[in-house]
N, C-alpha and C positions, 0 to 999 in steps of 0.2 A: 253586120246588119242582121236584123231579125225580121222575118216575114211572118205575120200572124194569119194563119189559115182559118182559125176559129177562136173567137174570144168569148169570154163569159158575158152574160147579160146583166149588167149592174142594176138594172131597173126592176128585176124580178127577185123577190125574196120569199122563200118558202117559209111557212110556219107563222106562228104568232109573233107580234112585234115585241121587241125587247122590253118596252115599257109595260106592256100587258103582262109579260112573263114576270117581270120584277114585282109588280104590284100583287099578282096572284100568289107568288111565293112568299112575299112579306106577310100577307094575310094568313096563310097556312101556318107559317112558323110562329107567328104571334098567337094564334089560336091554340096550337099544341103547347106552347109555353104555359098558357093559362089553364087549359083543360086536360092536358096530358093524354092518358090512354083513351079517354072518351073522344077527344078530337081525332086521334089517330084512327080509331075505329070508324068514325064518321067519314073521313076522307078515303079510307080503304073501300068503304061501301060505295061512296060517290064515284070514285075513279076506276075501281077494279071489280065492283060488285062482289066484294070478298069480306066477310065478317065471321070468321071461325070463332070458336070459343076461346082459342088462344092462337096468336100469330106464331108463337114459338113452337117448333116441332119437337115432340118428345123423342127420346131415344127409340122407343118402340115404333113410333110413326116413321122415323128415319129408316130404321131397319126394314120395315115393310115396304117403303117406297123404293129403297135401293134394291131389294129382292125382286121387284117387278121390272127392273130395267134390264133389257136384253144383255146377254153375256158379252156379245161383241162390243156393245157400247161401253160396258164396264172395262173391258180389256183396252179399248182405245183411250178411255179416260186415264187409265193407269199408265199407258204408254206416254201420252202427252204430258202428264204430270211429272213423270220421271225426267223428261227433257227439261221442263221448267225448273224442277228441283235441282238438277245437275248444274244448270247455268247459274241459278240463284246462289247455290252453295259456293261456286267458284267466285262469284262476286263478293260474297261475305268473307271468304278467305283472303281476298285481295286487300281487305281493310284491316289494318293492324293498329293496335294500341301503341302509343308513343310515350316514352319517358326519357328525358335528357337532363344532364347537369350543365347549367350555364355558368355558374360560379361555385366556388367551394361550398358544399352544403345546400345549394339552391337547386331544387328539382322541379321541373315543369313537365306536364304530361297531358295527354288526352285519352279518353276512352269512348268507345262506341256503345251506347246504352240503348236498348230497344224501348220503345214506348210500352206502357203496361197493357193497353187495350187498343185494338184497331177494329174499325168497321169496314167490311167488304161489301160494296154495293154491286150487285150482279144484275144487269138489266134484263128485262123480259119483254113484256108487252106483246109484240107480234111473234118473236122467235126466242127460243131458249138459248141464251148465250153462255153455254157451259164454260167456254174458254176463259171468260172473265173470272170465274171462280178459281181456276188454276193460277191466274196471274196475280190476283190480289191476296188470296189466302196462303198459298204455298210460300210466296215471297215474304209475307209477314212472319210465317212460322220459321222459315230459315233465318230470318233476322233475329228471332228469339222472342217474339211477342207472345206473352202468356195467354191472353184472351183475345180471340178473334171472333167477331160477330158477323155473320153473313145475312144479308137481306136480299131477297129476290121476289118479284111480284108473281102472282098467278098469271097464267096465260089463257085468256078467254075463259076465265073461271075454273081452270084446271090446274092441278099441281104440276109444275115443271119437273118431272121425276129425274130426268137426266141432270138438270142443274143441281137439284138437291143431292144427287149421288156425287156429283163433282165436288160440291162444297164439303160434303162429309168426308170423302176420300182425301181431299186436300188438307183436312185437319181442323175445320171450323169447330169452335167450341159451342157456339149457339147458332141455330139456323131459324130464321123467321121468314114466313111467307108474307112479305110486306114490301111494297114498292113505292116509287115516287118520292115526292117531297116529304111525305109523312114518314117514310123509312129513314131518310137522311136526317131529318130533324130529330126523330126519336133517338137515333144513335148519337147525335151531337149533343143534345141537351139532357137526355135521359127522361124516363117516365117511370111510374111505379113498377111497370112490368119489364123495363129494359134499362139496365145500368148504362150510363153514358160511356163513350169511348174517347180516346185521345186523338185519334187520327182516322179519317175516312178516305178510302181509296176506291177507285172504280169508275168506269164510264157511265153515261146516262144521257137522257134526252135534255132538251133546253131547260126544263124545269128542274131537273136534278142538278145540272151544272150551275144554275142560278142559286139553288139552295146551298150548294157547297160554297159558292162565292159569298153569300150573305152570312154564312155561319163561320167562315174562315176567321181565325183569331180566337174564337171561342173553342174551336176544334181545329186540329191540323188537317190539311188535305193533301192529296198527291199532287194535283195540278188542275188548272182550269182547262176544260176540254170543250171543243166545239164539234161540228160535223167532221166525220172521217174524211181524210184527204189522201190522194195518190198523185204522184208526179213521176212520170217515166222519162228517162233520158235514153235516147236511142241513136245509134249511128246507122250507116247503110247496111251493116251486117245483121241488124235486128230483123226478126220475123214479124211482119206487120200484123199477122193474125194473132200472135202471142201478145203483141202490144195492145191490140183491141180487146182481147179477152181480159187482160189484166186491168186495163182501165175500167171496164165494166164491173169487174169483181169488187171494186170498192164503191163504185157509183151506186150499187144496190143497197148500200147502207142507209141511204136516205135521199130525199129529193134535193137537199142542199149540200151534197157531198162533192167537192171539187175534184175533177179528174183532168190532169194536165199532161200533155205530151210536149217535150222539147227534143227536137231531133236535128241532126245535120243533113238529113236526107228528105227532100220533098217527096220522093217516091214512097218512102216508108210512111210519111205523114198522110199522104192521100190514100194509100192502100189501107192503112189502119182505119181511117175515117170511113172508107167504103165498107170494111168488115163490120164496123160498129153499126152502120145503117142496116146491114143484113142480119146481124145478130139480135138487135134490140126487139124487133117485133115478136120474136118467139121466146124471149127471155122470161122465165116465170116471175122474176122480180122486176119486170118492166115498169110497174107503177112507181117505183123509186128510181130505178136506173135511168129511165128515159128523161124525166125532168132534170135529174142531176146532170146528165150529159148535155141536154139542151141548154140549160140555164147557167151551168157552172163548168162546162167543159172548155178547155183551151188547147190549141195546137200552135206551137211556135217552131219555125224553121230558122236555124242559126247557121253561121258560117263555119264554126269550128266547135270541137268538144270543149275547148276552154271557154268559149262563149256560153255553151250549154250549161257547164257547171256554174259559171258566174250568174247566169239568169236563174238557175235552179235555187241558188242560195238566196235570191231576193224573195222567193216564195216561202222559204223556211218551212217546207212541207212536212207533214207528219210522216208519210212514207215516201221514200225515193227509191225507185227501182231503176237499176242501171243495166240496160241491155246494149252493151257495146262490146267491141272486140277485146278491150282491156278494162274490164269493169273496176278492178281494184285501184285504178288511178283516182277514182272518186274519193278514196280514203285520204289522199293527200291534197286534192284540189277542192274539196267541199268542206264547209264548216257548219252550215245551218240546216239541220234536218232532225227529225225525230228518230228515224232508223233508216239504214241503207240496206238494200237488197241487191246483191251483186251477182250479175250474170243470169242467163236464161234459165239455168237450173234452179234458181231461187225465185220466189214470188212473194208478194205482200201477204197473200193468203196463208202461206206457211207461217209467217210471223203472227198473224191473227190467231191461228188455230193449233199449230202442231210443233213448231221447230224448237221452242224453248226460250227465246228472248221474250221480253214482256211486251204486250200489245197495248198497254195503257201509255199513250204517247202524246206529246204536245201538239196542239193544232192552232190555227189562226195566227201563225207567226210566232208563237211562243217558243219554237225551237231556236230562236235567236238567243234565248237566255236560259233555257232549261232543257234537260233531257227528260226521259219518261220515267215511269215507275220502276223502281229497282229496290234491292235490299236496303240500300242506304236511306231511302225515304222513310223507313220505319225505325231508323236509328238516330239518336241524338248524339252528336259529337260534343262531349263535355270535357272541360279542362280542369286540372287541379294543379296546385303549387304548394311547395313546402320549403321553408328556410330553416335548416337545422344548425347552421354554422353561425355563431354569434357575430363574428367579424363581418360576414356577408350581410347579415341583417342590419348591422350598424351602417355599413356602406350604403345599402339600399335606402335606409332611413334618411341619411343625409341628402341623397339625391332626390328622394321623394319630397322632402321638405322644401327644397329649392324649386323643384319643378311645380309643385302645387301652389306655391306663392306667386309664381309667374302667372298662374291662372286665377289667382285670388281665391283659392280654395284653402282657407286657413285650417278648417277641420281636418282635411286630408293631410296637410303639412304636419299637424300636431301628432297624427298617428305615426308618421315617419320619425318625428322628433323624439317621441317616447322610446322608440327602439334604438335610435342613434345614441340616446343618453344611457339607456339601460345596458346596451351591449358594447358601447364604445366610450368615448370621452366627451360626449356632447352634454349640454346643459339645457334646462327647461325654464328660460326666463319668464315665460308666460304662465307657468303653473303656480298655483298657490302652494304654500308650505303644507306638507302632509305630516 
């Protein structure tokens, strides 16, 4: 049995409607396709009040900006980037090229080939999200991407110095102070001042997400992302105060960010809710966290941890924090999540900011079929084949001819026939005399 102590309000939806977002993005993309850099400049002025002589930062500008960032901030950026790089490197090393022999002289294989160019979208707007630079740029570079383009918007008309420093230290080859749909479109389709990329990664608002959706196919993307989500699984051993703090840590991302608690303890549930009521009024990011909790917060009390894990899987949440006596059991009992955070010593904020796993993760149920951003997203697994033994080519040719004619593909069959005849004892009754 599940007791719902707090449910989301399905009648309240923050932000602009999907139809309005779709139409606005369609219009911007179309205009940039037609007018290129002029359109990009117009939209940057309209949305960010930002029209520099060049959106791309020069090496001297980057050096000056980085020099002005406090030393402690630089040290922290380097520390976090080393965590991200270490984990990404381990991921890359886990992927090996394959080559096998299936018949005499028949070689099949695959290789992991990085895309040539990737775009890293680093959100800004209200806050400088330096962590997104680490996650998108370092991961691409570890994968072997030769050219990484970073785009980040100004913040209230100012250069986000820490974000620029993070992008530079991560290894970005080009850095543009450009945000929104105009940045994503410029990277995807190319303009006279920006050569197009092959894949775009990174989180963003509803307009950025919609631009990625509309441009997908013309350019690769990491995944479709929506508002940040957190789901906490707790038993009676959990600290209700920690539960409350962690739920609000993600609610502050935006007014439409779901925060869900599933627990076997009604005491923990009620005490956590009481803590949230006391914490919210003084929270500096209350303008986002309060409506997120009010409209998208949920609390479920279940009869057992097995029920908790099963219910959690139905959410397929982006972040799942397991605050139980034996948190590692979730590794065996759960399937659908973007990332697991095991035990009270861990928290979703570590994943967002410092620990080294990637924070670009699936939302809105996408964890049912995909994981988050990782080295493999920047790699194309491509196959190759070689037949060097004449007898094997003749055998394959005979089978290919028969199999193709079952499907009425005469042209395919004849390609097999030619090799069966040339390397074996077959004939070509369909071929004119040569």
